[in-house]
C-alpha positions in Angstrom: 28.6 -21.5 -9.8 28.7 -17.8 -9.5 25.4 -15.9 -10.1 25.3 -13.8 -13.3 25.2 -10.1 -12.4 23.3 -7.8 -14.7 24.3 -4.2 -14.0 21.7 -1.4 -14.4 22.8 0.3 -17.6 22.4 4.0 -18.4 19.9 3.2 -21.2 17.7 0.8 -19.0 15.0 3.5 -18.5 14.9 4.2 -22.3 14.6 0.4 -23.0 11.7 0.2 -20.5 9.8 2.7 -22.6 9.9 0.6 -25.7 7.0 -1.2 -27.3 8.5 -4.6 -26.4 8.5 -3.7 -22.7 5.0 -2.1 -22.8 3.4 -5.6 -22.6 4.5 -5.8 -19.0 2.7 -2.6 -17.9 -0.5 -2.4 -16.1 -2.8 -0.5 -18.4 -5.6 0.4 -16.0 -5.7 2.8 -13.0 -5.2 1.5 -9.5 -8.6 -0.1 -8.8 -8.2 -0.1 -5.0 -10.3 2.7 -3.5 -8.9 4.5 -0.5 -11.1 5.0 2.6 -10.0 8.4 3.9 -11.4 10.2 6.9 -10.7 14.0 6.9 -11.1 15.7 10.3 -11.4 19.5 10.6 -10.2 20.4 14.1 -11.3 24.1 14.2 -13.8 26.4 12.5 -11.4 27.8 9.8 -10.3 24.3 8.9 -14.0 23.2 8.7 -14.8 26.1 6.4 -11.9 25.2 4.1 -12.9 21.6 4.2 -16.6 22.3 3.4 -15.5 24.2 0.3 -14.3 20.9 -1.3 -16.7 18.3 0.1 -18.8 18.4 -3.1 -15.9 17.5 -5.3 -15.8 13.9 -6.6 -13.8 12.0 -4.0 -13.2 8.3 -3.9 -14.6 7.1 -0.5 -13.6 10.1 1.6 -15.6 11.0 4.6 -15.4 14.6 5.8 -15.9 15.2 9.6 -15.9 18.1 11.9 -14.8 17.9 15.5 -17.0 19.7 18.1 -15.4 23.1 18.8 -17.1 24.1 22.0 -15.9 21.5 24.5 -12.3 21.1 25.6 -11.3 17.5 25.1 -9.1 16.0 27.7 -7.5 13.0 26.0 -7.0 10.8 29.0 -10.6 11.4 30.1 -12.3 11.2 26.7 -13.3 7.9 25.2 -13.3 7.6 21.4 -17.1 7.0 21.3 -17.6 10.2 23.3 -15.9 12.5 20.9 -18.3 14.9 19.2 -18.1 14.5 15.4 -20.4 15.6 12.7 -20.7 15.2 8.9 -21.0 18.3 6.6 -24.8 17.9 6.6 -24.8 18.3 10.4 -25.6 14.7 11.2 -23.6 13.2 14.1 -20.8 10.6 13.6 -19.2 8.0 15.7 -15.4 7.9 15.6 -15.1 4.1 16.0 -17.6 3.6 13.2 -15.8 6.0 11.0 -12.4 4.4 11.5 -13.8 0.9 10.5 -12.2 0.2 7.1 -10.3 3.5 7.0 -6.9 3.5 5.3 -5.8 7.1 6.1 -6.9 9.9 8.3 -6.1 13.6 7.7 -6.2 16.1 10.5 -6.6 19.7 9.3 -6.0 22.5 11.7 -5.5 26.3 11.4 -5.6 27.5 14.9 -4.1 24.7 17.1 -7.4 24.3 18.9 -8.7 20.8 19.8 -5.3 19.3 20.5 -7.1 16.8 22.8 -9.4 15.7 20.0 -6.5 15.3 17.6 -4.8 13.1 20.2 -8.0 10.9 20.7 -8.4 10.5 16.9 -4.7 9.8 16.3 -4.6 7.3 19.2 -7.5 5.3 17.8 -5.9 5.4 14.4 -2.6 4.2 15.7 -4.2 1.2 17.5 -5.9 0.3 14.2 -2.7 0.8 12.2 -4.2 3.6 10.1 -1.8 6.2 8.7 -2.3 9.7 10.0 -1.5 12.8 8.0 -1.6 16.4 9.3 -2.3 19.5 7.3 -1.4 22.8 9.1 -3.0 25.8 7.5 -0.6 28.5 8.4 -1.2 32.2 8.9 1.6 34.2 7.1 0.9 37.1 9.5 1.5 35.0 12.6 4.5 32.7 12.8 3.6 32.0 16.5 0.1 30.7 15.5 1.6 28.5 12.8 4.2 27.1 15.2 1.3 26.3 17.6 -0.6 24.4 14.9 2.5 22.5 13.8 3.4 21.5 17.4 -0.2 20.3 18.0 -0.1 18.0 14.9 3.5 16.9 14.9 3.2 14.1 17.5 0.3 12.4 15.7 1.1 12.7 12.0 3.3 10.4 10.0 3.1 13.0 7.3 2.8 16.7 8.2 2.4 19.4 5.6 2.3 23.2 6.3 0.5 25.2 3.8 -0.3 28.9 3.6 -3.0 28.3 1.0 -6.3 26.5 1.6 -6.2 25.5 -2.1 -3.6 22.9 -1.2 -6.2 20.8 0.6 -7.5 19.2 -2.6 -4.0 18.6 -3.9 -3.0 16.8 -0.7 -6.2 14.7 -0.7 -5.6 13.8 -4.4 -2.0 12.8 -3.6 -3.3 10.5 -0.7 -6.0 9.1 -3.1 -8.9 10.3 -1.0 
């Protein structure tokens, strides 16, 4: 017996909007909270990130990578990476990644490529999605290219923005 084929008709979307079809809709927001970890890799990225940390986020942790030391990825263990919360308290990368769904690496200068690699490597081993946000400098294409080239190997999603105001929009899109 041949299976019955029901082609998608042009009015299928209109029919899905009817009252009869509304009974199949989920009428409450997605109840699953996302556990996001947002890492500022340099001082300008940290400043932009700190501007939004007081907003009502759903389980997002904001972290800053230490800027003073050069991180050599092959020589730096995840537990040795210097991280801090916005209040200045220290954080442990391995503890922060427990239960995380997504990490976002924010950079404006291309500094801390080694730290980005250590974070992304740990996220990869734990099957955590990594997104990158490159804050570009319209006056310096070379600087923007450097930031993009630093984040590109590690990010599944890479966004280049000239405006720091895009950070909340990206975090909202990722359900942070």
